[in-house]
C-alpha positions in Angstrom: 59.3 98.9 135.6 60.4 101.3 132.8 63.7 99.4 132.4 62.5 95.8 132.6 59.6 96.4 130.1 62.2 98.2 127.8 64.2 95.0 127.6 61.4 92.1 127.4 60.2 94.9 124.4 63.6 94.6 122.7 63.7 91.1 123.5 60.1 90.9 121.8 61.0 92.9 119.0 64.6 90.6 118.2 62.0 87.6 118.5 59.6 88.9 116.2 62.0 89.9 113.8 64.1 86.8 113.5 61.3 84.5 113.7 58.8 85.8 110.9 60.8 87.8 108.0 59.8 87.4 104.8 56.8 85.7 106.1 54.5 88.8 107.6 54.3 92.7 106.8 55.6 95.2 109.2 51.7 95.8 110.3 51.5 92.3 110.9 54.1 92.5 112.8 53.3 95.4 115.1 49.9 93.3 115.6 52.0 90.6 116.9 54.2 92.7 119.0 51.1 94.5 120.3 49.3 91.4 121.6 52.5 90.3 123.9 53.2 94.1 125.8 50.9 96.8 126.8 52.8 100.1 126.3 53.8 101.1 129.4 55.2 104.7 127.8 55.0 107.3 125.2 58.9 106.6 125.0 58.2 103.0 124.6 55.7 103.5 121.5 58.5 105.5 120.1 60.9 102.9 120.3 58.7 100.2 119.3 58.0 102.5 115.9 61.9 103.7 115.3 62.4 99.4 116.1 60.4 98.6 113.5 60.6 101.2 110.6 64.8 100.1 111.0 63.8 96.4 110.8 62.3 97.0 107.7 65.5 98.3 106.2 67.8 95.7 105.1 70.3 94.8 107.4 74.1 94.7 106.4 75.9 91.7 107.4 78.9 92.1 109.8 82.4 92.4 109.3 85.0 89.8 110.3 87.3 92.2 111.5 90.2 90.0 113.7 92.6 92.7 115.2 94.8 90.0 116.8 93.5 90.9 120.7 92.9 88.1 122.8 94.4 85.0 124.4 97.2 83.3 122.2 97.9 85.9 120.1 101.4 87.0 119.7 102.7 90.7 118.6 105.7 90.2 115.9 108.6 92.6 115.9 111.9 93.1 114.9 113.3 90.3 117.0 110.9 87.8 115.2 112.5 88.5 111.8 116.1 87.8 109.9 117.1 89.0 107.1 117.6 86.9 104.0 119.1 88.6 101.2 118.5 92.4 101.3 120.9 95.1 102.2 121.3 96.1 106.0 119.2 99.1 105.2 116.2 97.5 103.3 114.7 97.2 106.5 114.6 99.7 109.4 112.5 99.1 112.2 111.2 101.8 114.7 108.2 101.3 117.1 106.7 98.0 116.0 106.5 99.7 112.5 108.5 97.7 109.7 109.9 100.3 107.0 111.1 99.0 104.0 112.9 101.1 101.0 112.3 98.1 98.5 115.4 97.4 97.1 116.5 95.0 96.3 114.1 92.6 95.7 113.8 89.8 98.0 112.6 89.0 101.8 113.0 88.8 105.7 111.6 85.8 107.3 110.1 84.9 110.4 112.7 83.3 112.8 110.2 80.0 113.2 108.6 77.7 111.1 104.8 77.6 111.2 102.3 75.1 110.3 98.5 76.2 111.5 98.1 79.9 112.7 95.9 83.2 112.2 97.7 86.1 111.3 96.5 90.0 111.2 99.0 92.5 109.5 98.5 95.9 108.5 100.7 97.6 104.9 100.7 100.6 103.2 102.3 101.7 99.7 103.7 104.7 99.9 104.6 105.0 96.6 101.7 105.0 93.4 102.0 101.0 91.4 104.1 99.7 94.6 104.6 96.0 94.8 104.6 93.7 97.7 103.8 90.5 99.0 103.2 88.3 102.1 104.5 84.8 102.2 103.5 81.7 104.4 104.7 78.8 104.4 108.1 79.8 102.5 110.4 76.4 102.1 113.1 76.3 104.3 115.2 74.8 100.9 114.2 78.1 98.8 115.5 80.3 101.3 118.8 79.1 101.8 121.3 81.0 99.9 118.3 82.8 97.8 120.4 85.7 96.0 119.1 89.5 96.1 116.3 89.6 93.0 115.0 86.5 93.9 111.8 85.2 95.8 111.0 81.8 98.0 108.7 79.1 97.1 105.8 79.1 99.0 102.3 80.9 99.0 102.0 84.4 97.9 99.6 86.7 99.3 99.6 90.2 97.2 100.5 93.2 98.3 99.6 95.5 95.1 98.9 99.2 94.7 96.3 100.2 92.7 98.8 102.5 90.6 100.2 99.3 89.5 96.9 98.0 87.4 96.6 101.9 86.1 100.1 101.6 84.8 99.4 98.2 83.3 96.3 99.6 81.2 97.7 103.0 80.3 100.8 100.7 78.7 98.6 98.0 77.0 95.6 99.6 76.5 93.5 96.5 78.2 92.6 95.7 81.7 95.3 92.7 83.1 93.7 89.2 83.5 96.3 87.8 85.4 96.6 90.0 88.7 94.4 92.2 90.4 95.1 95.1 92.9 93.1 93.4 95.8 94.8 90.9 97.3 95.4 87.7 95.0 96.4 84.7 96.4 99.1 82.3 94.4 101.8 79.7 94.8 105.2 80.7 93.8 108.0 78.4 92.8 107.8 74.7 93.4 104.7 75.8 95.3 101.4 73.7 94.4 97.7 75.2 95.5 94.3 74.8 93.8 93.1 78.9 93.7 89.2 79.5 95.1 87.2 81.2 92.1 87.3 83.5 90.7 90.5 82.8 88.4 93.4 84.8 86.9 93.1 83.7 83.1 95.7 81.1 83.8 93.8 79.4 86.6 96.9 79.9 89.1 95.8 82.4 90.9 92.8 83.2 93.3 91.2 87.1 92.4 89.5 88.7 95.3 85.7 88.4 95.3 85.4 92.1 96.2 87.6 95.2 95.5 88.7 96.3 99.1 92.4 97.4 99.0 92.5 101.3 99.7 94.9 103.3 97.5 98.7 104.8 98.2 99.5 106.2 101.8 96.3 104.1 103.6 96.4 101.4 105.8 95.0 98.1 104.7 94.1 95.2 106.8 95.0 91.6 106.0 94.0 88.4 108.1 95.3 85.7 107.1 94.3 82.1 108.2 96.2 78.7 107.5 94.8 75.8 108.7 95.7 72.2 106.9 96.9 72.9 103.8 94.1 75.8 103.0 94.7 80.2 103.2 92.0 82.2 103.1 92.3 86.0 102.9 89.9 88.7 104.4 91.2 92.3 103.5 90.2 95.1 105.6 87.3 93.0 107.5 85.6 90.8 104.1 87.0 87.5 102.8 87.8 87.6 99.1 89.6 85.0 98.0 92.5 82.1 99.3 92.9 78.4 97.8 93.2 74.8 99.3 95.5 71.8 98.8 98.7 73.6 99.0 102.0 72.0 99.3 103.9 73.2 101.1 101.8 73.6 104.0 104.3 74.3 106.6 107.0 77.2 106.5 107.9 80.4 107.1 106.4 83.7 107.3 108.1 85.9 105.0 107.7 89.8 104.3 108.6 90.9 100.5 110.8 93.8 98.8 109.9 94.3 95.7 111.1 98.1 94.4 109.4 100.2 96.3 108.6 101.7 100.0 106.4 100.0 102.0 105.6 100.1 105.7 104.1 97.0 107.8 102.5 97.5 111.5 100.4 95.3 113.7 101.6 92.1 112.8 100.4 89.3 115.2 99.7 85.6 114.9 97.7 82.8 116.4 99.2 79.4 116.4 96.5 76.6 116.2 96.4 73.1 116.8 
């Protein structure tokens, strides 16, 4: 009897809160629920009081944390990437983690070309001011014969440590208006994209709406959704940036080496129609 009443009471509280928030006071809610159920124990009265007290506090929205588990997801490892323009020791893989020493500037690319997909990836810089990126829809033409020190054409999701911005501010005495360290998205080379606001000063980059990246030595989580020429980025569980009308909208996924050590892990992809 107690369990049945407890379940019913929780349903009633949920129903009342969802249908009357902003319309009635806390006392009004108590009155409405009391008319629906008679207290059957001291526990129920206490639970009712606690539930209503918590309900009176502002509710935070859940984060859209995607871990790449479930049907259709594929783990990407060393066997799924090829070296494009790095040295033999630029990238090393061990137990599913990709270790990059950052030299020379260049990329590894996926063996397969992708069009519509979801991608999750974790990364951490191992040195302050580290620079890197994840490319989506990198073009086959730009990857062919790419020399060391060069990057392909495609849409880049920036992977930049906060120390980079700190150094820029110390050097120039002002904050940057053309990059951030929290997840910029922008086209590279001949690629094109209409970025989502907020924008960089020149309008080419989608700046993140929130600053959520963690600092050097800490793991960050990116969830990237690329569908029909539109790319969106979630940083550590919250959507922050992206763009639409991308050209190209099919191509390779690349991980970037750009001057300093970085690690990637838990790379998982799910292709979409």
